[in-house]
C-alpha positions in Angstrom: 3.1 -28.1 -6.8 2.6 -28.4 -10.6 3.4 -25.7 -13.1 2.1 -24.4 -16.4 2.6 -21.4 -18.6 -0.4 -19.0 -18.5 -1.6 -17.1 -21.5 -1.4 -13.6 -20.2 -4.4 -12.5 -22.3 -6.5 -14.8 -20.0 -5.6 -12.7 -16.9 -8.7 -10.6 -15.9 -8.2 -6.9 -15.6 -7.2 -5.7 -12.1 -10.6 -3.9 -12.1 -12.3 -7.4 -12.1 -11.1 -8.2 -8.6 -12.4 -6.8 -5.3 -9.8 -5.7 -2.8 -8.8 -8.8 -0.7 -11.0 -9.3 2.3 -8.2 -11.3 4.1 -7.1 -7.9 5.5 -10.1 -8.0 7.9 -8.6 -11.1 9.6 -5.2 -9.5 10.2 -5.9 -6.0 11.5 -7.5 -7.0 14.8 -4.3 -8.8 15.7 -2.2 -5.7 15.5 -0.9 -4.2 18.8 -0.1 -0.6 19.1 3.2 0.7 20.3 2.3 3.3 22.9 -0.4 5.7 24.0 0.0 9.4 23.2 -2.6 11.8 24.3 -1.2 15.0 22.9 -3.7 17.3 21.2 -1.9 17.5 17.8 -4.0 16.6 14.8 -3.1 14.1 12.0 -4.9 14.1 8.7 -5.0 10.7 6.9 -5.6 11.0 3.2 -6.8 7.8 1.6 -8.5 7.0 4.9 -11.2 4.8 3.4 -8.6 2.5 1.8 -7.4 -0.6 3.7 -4.0 0.9 4.5 -5.5 4.3 5.4 -8.1 2.7 7.6 -5.4 0.7 9.5 -3.3 3.8 10.0 -6.4 5.6 11.4 -7.0 2.6 13.7 -3.5 2.7 15.0 -3.5 6.5 15.4 -6.7 6.4 17.3 -5.6 3.6 19.6 -2.4 5.7 20.3 -4.6 8.6 21.5 -4.0 10.9 18.5 -6.5 13.4 17.2 -7.3 12.0 13.8 -9.0 13.5 10.8 -9.8 11.3 7.7 -10.3 12.8 4.2 -13.3 11.2 2.6 -15.2 12.0 -0.6 -18.9 12.7 -1.0 -19.0 9.5 -3.1 -17.1 7.4 -0.5 -18.7 4.1 0.6 -20.9 5.1 3.6 -20.0 1.9 5.5 -16.3 2.9 5.4 -17.1 6.4 6.5 -19.1 5.0 9.4 -16.2 2.6 10.2 -13.8 5.5 10.4 -16.2 7.5 12.7 -16.5 4.4 14.9 -12.8 4.6 15.4 -13.1 8.1 16.6 -11.9 9.7 13.4 -13.3 13.1 12.4 -14.2 12.7 8.7 -13.6 15.7 6.5 -15.0 15.9 3.0 -12.5 16.7 0.2 -11.0 15.4 -3.0 -7.4 15.5 -4.3 -8.7 16.7 -7.6 -10.3 19.8 -6.0 -7.6 22.0 -4.4 -10.1 24.3 -2.6 -11.5 21.3 -0.7 -8.0 20.4 0.4 -7.3 23.8 1.8 -10.3 23.5 4.1 -9.3 20.0 5.2 -5.8 21.1 6.1 -7.1 23.7 8.6 -5.8 22.9 12.1 -3.7 20.0 11.0 -0.2 19.4 12.2 0.8 16.3 10.2 -0.4 14.6 7.0 -0.1 11.0 6.2 -1.0 10.3 2.6 -1.7 6.8 1.2 -4.2 7.8 -1.5 -3.9 6.1 -4.9 -6.1 5.3 -7.8 -4.7 1.8 -8.2 -7.1 -0.3 -6.0 -10.1 2.0 -5.7 -11.2 4.1 -8.6 -14.1 6.5 -9.1 -15.2 8.6 -12.0 -12.4 10.9 -13.0 -9.7 9.0 -11.1 -6.5 8.0 -12.9 -2.8 7.9 -12.1 -2.5 11.4 -13.7 -5.4 13.0 -11.7 -4.9 11.2 -8.3 -1.4 9.8 -7.9 0.3 12.7 -9.7 -1.5 16.0 -9.8 -3.9 15.1 -7.0 -1.0 14.4 -4.6 0.8 17.5 -5.7 -2.4 19.5 -4.9 -2.3 18.0 -1.4 1.4 18.7 -0.9 0.8 22.3 -2.0 -2.2 22.7 0.3 -0.3 21.3 3.2 2.7 23.6 2.7 0.5 26.6 2.3 -1.5 25.6 5.3 1.4 25.4 7.7 1.5 21.7 8.1 4.7 20.7 10.0 5.2 17.2 8.8 4.3 15.2 5.7 4.4 11.4 5.6 4.1 9.9 2.1 3.5 6.2 1.4 5.3 5.5 -1.9 7.0 2.3 -3.0 10.6 1.2 -3.5 12.4 2.2 -6.7 12.0 -0.2 -9.6 14.1 -0.6 -12.7 11.0 -0.6 -15.0 9.7 2.8 -15.9 5.9 3.2 -15.9 3.4 6.0 -15.1 2.7 5.1 -11.5 6.4 5.0 -10.6 6.9 8.4 -12.4 4.0 9.9 -10.4 5.5 8.6 -7.1 8.9 10.0 -7.8 7.4 13.3 -8.9 5.5 13.7 -5.6 8.5 12.7 -3.6 10.6 15.4 -5.2 7.9 18.0 -4.6 7.7 17.1 -0.9 11.4 17.4 -0.5 11.4 20.9 -2.0 8.7 22.4 0.2 10.6 22.8 3.5 8.1 20.8 5.5 9.6 18.0 7.6 9.0 14.7 5.7 9.3 11.0 5.9 8.9 9.1 2.6 8.2 5.4 3.1 9.0 3.0 0.2 7.6 -0.4 1.0 7.9 -3.5 -1.2 5.1 -5.8 -2.3 2.1 -6.0 0.1 1.2 -9.5 1.2 -2.5 -8.7 1.4 -2.5 -7.7 -2.3 0.1 -9.8 -4.0 -0.6 -13.0 -2.0 -4.4 -12.8 -2.6 -6.8 -13.6 -5.4 -6.7 -9.9 -6.4 -3.7 -10.6 -8.6 -4.2 -14.3 -9.2 -2.8 -15.9 -6.0 -6.0 -17.8 -5.4 -5.1 -19.7 -2.2 -8.7 -20.6 -1.3 -8.8 -22.7 -4.4 -5.1 -23.8 -4.3 -4.1 -22.0 -7.4 -1.4 -19.4 -8.0 -0.5 -17.2 -10.9 3.3 -16.5 -10.8 4.8 -13.6 -12.8 8.0 -14.8 -14.3 9.8 -17.9 -13.2 9.0 -17.2 -9.5 12.6 -17.9 -8.3 13.6 -14.3 -7.5 13.2 -13.3 -3.9 10.8 -10.5 -2.7 10.7 -8.7 0.6 7.0 -9.2 1.2 5.5 -6.8 3.7 2.2 -6.6 5.5 -0.1 -3.5 5.3 -0.3 -3.6 9.1 3.4 -3.1 9.4 3.4 -0.3 6.8 0.8 1.4 8.9 2.9 0.9 12.0 5.9 2.4 10.3 3.8 5.5 9.3 2.6 6.0 12.9 6.1 5.5 14.2 7.3 8.3 11.9 5.2 10.9 13.5 7.3 13.6 15.3 10.3 11.1 15.2 13.5 13.2 15.0 15.5 10.2 13.8 13.2 9.9 10.7 13.0 13.6 9.9 13.7 14.3 6.2 14.3 10.6 5.5 13.5 8.3 2.6 13.1 4.8 4.0 12.7 1.5 2.1 10.6 -1.0 3.8 10.4 -4.8 3.5 9.3 -7.7 5.6 11.5 -9.9 7.9 12.4 -12.4 5.3 12.9 -12.3 1.5 11.2 -15.3 -0.2 10.6 -16.2 -3.8 7.0 -16.6 -5.0 7.6 -20.4 -5.4 8.9 -20.6 -1.8 5.7 -18.8 -0.7 3.6 -21.3 -2.6 5.5 -24.1 -0.7 4.6 -22.4 2.6 1.0 -22.2 1.7 0.9 -25.8 0.6 2.4 -26.9 3.9 -0.1 -24.8 5.8 -3.2 -25.9 3.9 -2.2 -29.5 3.1 -3.1 -28.9 -0.5 -0.9 -29.0 -3.6 -1.2 -25.8 -5.6 -1.7 -25.6 -9.4 0.9 -23.0 -10.4 0.6 -21.0 -13.7 3.5 -18.8 -14.9 3.2 -15.6 -16.9 6.5 -15.3 -18.9 8.3 -12.0 -18.6 8.1 -11.7 -22.4 4.4 -11.7 -22.2 4.4 -9.1 -19.4 6.7 -6.8 -21.4 4.4 -7.2 -24.4 1.4 -6.3 -22.2 3.3 -3.2 -21.0 4.2 -2.1 -24.5 0.8 -2.6 -25.9 -1.1 -1.0 -22.9 -3.7 1.5 -24.0 -3.8 3.4 -20.7 -1.4 4.4 -17.9 -3.0 2.0 -15.4 -2.6 -1.1 -17.5 0.9 -0.1 -18.3 1.7 0.4 -14.6 0.2 -2.9 -13.6 2.3 -4.7 -16.2 5.3 -2.7 -14.9 4.6 -3.8 -11.3 4.3 -7.4 -12.4 7.7 -7.2 -14.2 9.2 -5.8 -11.0 7.7 -8.7 -9.1 9.3 -11.1 -11.6 12.7 -9.4 -11.2 12.6 -9.6 -7.4 13.8 -6.9 -5.0 16.6 -6.4 -2.6 15.5 -4.3 0.4 18.2 -4.0 3.1 16.5 -3.7 6.5 19.6 -3.3 8.6 19.3 0.5 9.0 15.5 0.3 9.0 15.5 -2.0 12.0 17.6 0.6 13.9 15.0 3.3 13.1 11.9 1.2 13.6 12.4 -1.5 16.4 9.1 -3.2 15.4 8.3 -6.9 15.2 7.4 -7.5 11.5 4.8 -9.9 10.1 6.3 -12.8 8.3 4.6 -14.7 5.4 4.0 -17.5 7.8 2.3 -15.1 10.3 0.1 -13.9 7.5 -0.9 -17.4 6.4 -1.7 -18.4 10.0 -4.1 -15.6 10.4 -6.2 -16.5 7.3 -8.8 -19.2 7.8 -7.9 -22.1 5.4 -11.4 -22.3 4.0 -12.0 -18.6 3.8 -13.5 -17.4 0.6 -12.5 -14.0 -0.8 
């Protein structure tokens, strides 16, 4: 492992990276908890995203009736993949409240993962999707008689930025409606933050580290977040709960690099982005997305402390470790 300080101006915009394809190697390994053939219907919002798709997969395998909200502009291959899972695709858009009222018809529970952060189309932004769009969905669900709302948020961070403000705004609205709810607040996703999408370029033995890389993070797999969401359905123990989620072991980014080096047999070139540079990037940001990405990177640099003792009592699931994640990725795989 060798280190250097990276000029943060050289970091490509998040929009330059495709979503990590490593997720495709992990989802087939996931085993579902139990079958359930009741006829209640679950609507997954954000269904064409990688987390939403995995939630649909697990729900379908568990015998649930699943609807997936898609847009007219959604990738046809993703829509086809959902339909191949047995998901009934419903056309709608968070920015169009009328379409949501139609999508909610006959739905008992809603699971929402939708966000503008990894997949953006014209007119999408934190303001229109993560904030007002999600509020439109909450209102439509409440007006439509939905019994349970499961919202995928993220754990509270000390830094203030637009994406976090949007998440907290939606959480408060959900709590005020009277619907049963479970709000899940996971930490940093392995499939995103340990991938080339944000500079962790393991296929080329390179890693961008935000901050010194010594503070521990409770890395969590998207597959496990999906399992938590499915386990929350009609679960009395989780009714009206806000649950922070992390992986089985907190590791610093530098410790993670060491695990990758051991697994691949290659020494990584490590470049550090100083927190001062990230703070400057956040301060100078010209839009809410850029400010939010810098805020997330600052939170990464600061580390997180997610206590899983109570969570393990509520969700007796085997969680994916960083080592598990690495072992499921072909060493020579190109993203």
